[in-house]
C-alpha positions as CSV (number, residue, x, y, z in Angstrom):
1,M,-29.0,-43.2,27.9
2,E,-30.3,-42.7,31.2
3,K,-31.1,-45.8,33.3
4,I,-33.1,-46.9,36.7
5,K,-31.9,-49.8,38.4
6,F,-34.6,-51.8,40.9
7,L,-35.1,-55.0,41.9
8,L,-36.5,-58.2,40.0
9,N,-37.8,-60.0,43.6
10,G,-38.6,-63.5,44.0
11,C,-39.5,-66.2,46.9
12,D,-35.9,-67.5,46.8
13,I,-34.1,-65.4,44.3
14,C,-33.8,-61.7,43.1
15,F,-31.6,-59.6,40.4
16,V,-30.8,-56.4,40.2
17,A,-31.8,-55.2,37.1
18,Q,-31.7,-51.9,35.1
19,A,-34.0,-50.9,32.3
20,P,-34.0,-47.2,30.3
21,K,-35.5,-44.8,32.1
22,D,-38.0,-43.7,29.7
23,I,-39.1,-47.6,28.7
24,T,-43.1,-48.6,29.1
25,L,-44.7,-51.1,31.3
26,E,-45.9,-52.4,28.4
27,Q,-42.1,-53.0,26.9
28,L,-41.2,-53.8,31.1
29,L,-43.3,-56.8,31.1
30,E,-42.4,-57.9,27.6
31,Q,-38.8,-58.1,28.5
32,C,-39.5,-59.8,31.8
33,N,-42.1,-62.2,30.7
34,R,-38.4,-63.7,28.9
35,I,-36.5,-64.6,32.3
36,E,-36.9,-67.9,33.3
37,P,-35.1,-68.0,36.9
38,D,-33.2,-71.6,38.1
39,W,-35.8,-71.4,41.1
40,C,-39.1,-70.0,42.6
41,A,-39.7,-66.4,41.4
42,C,-42.7,-63.9,42.0
43,G,-41.4,-60.8,40.7
44,I,-43.0,-58.9,37.9
45,T,-44.5,-60.6,34.8
46,D,-47.7,-61.1,33.0
47,N,-47.1,-64.3,32.5
48,R,-50.4,-66.9,33.5
49,I,-52.0,-63.6,34.9
50,D,-55.5,-65.0,34.3
51,E,-55.0,-67.9,36.7
52,Y,-54.3,-65.7,39.6
53,G,-57.8,-64.5,39.9
54,E,-59.2,-60.5,41.6
55,V,-56.6,-57.7,41.6
56,E,-55.6,-57.0,44.6
57,I,-53.6,-54.3,44.4
58,D,-54.6,-51.2,42.7
59,I,-52.2,-48.2,41.1
60,D,-52.7,-45.2,39.9
61,Y,-51.0,-42.2,38.4
62,D,-50.3,-40.9,41.8
63,D,-51.5,-43.3,44.4
64,V,-51.3,-47.2,45.3
65,H,-53.8,-49.1,47.6
66,K,-55.3,-52.7,48.3
67,T,-58.1,-53.5,47.2
68,D,-59.0,-56.2,50.0
69,E,-57.4,-55.5,53.5
70,D,-56.1,-59.2,53.9
71,V,-53.7,-58.9,50.9
72,S,-50.5,-59.6,52.6
73,C,-48.5,-56.0,52.3
74,K,-48.3,-52.9,53.5
75,I,-48.8,-49.9,51.9
76,K,-46.7,-46.9,52.9
77,E,-48.4,-43.2,53.5
78,K,-47.5,-41.1,50.6
79,I,-44.8,-38.6,50.9
80,I,-45.9,-35.2,50.4
């Protein structure tokens, strides 16, 4: 089984993780929701999503953009 490596990144902690290359986002979120870091973490999860308000980053099949320019991140230009 082919796997991909990635970071689950938080404020004070991060983990190098791997998952099957063909995992769906739904399956990945289900498993990430089970991780409870020992201190502050803000990585990938859908736990408590209703508490956070409006969508700030919109991801599509071939693009990503901010829905509000005040969001504290930069999005790199797409490499063609």
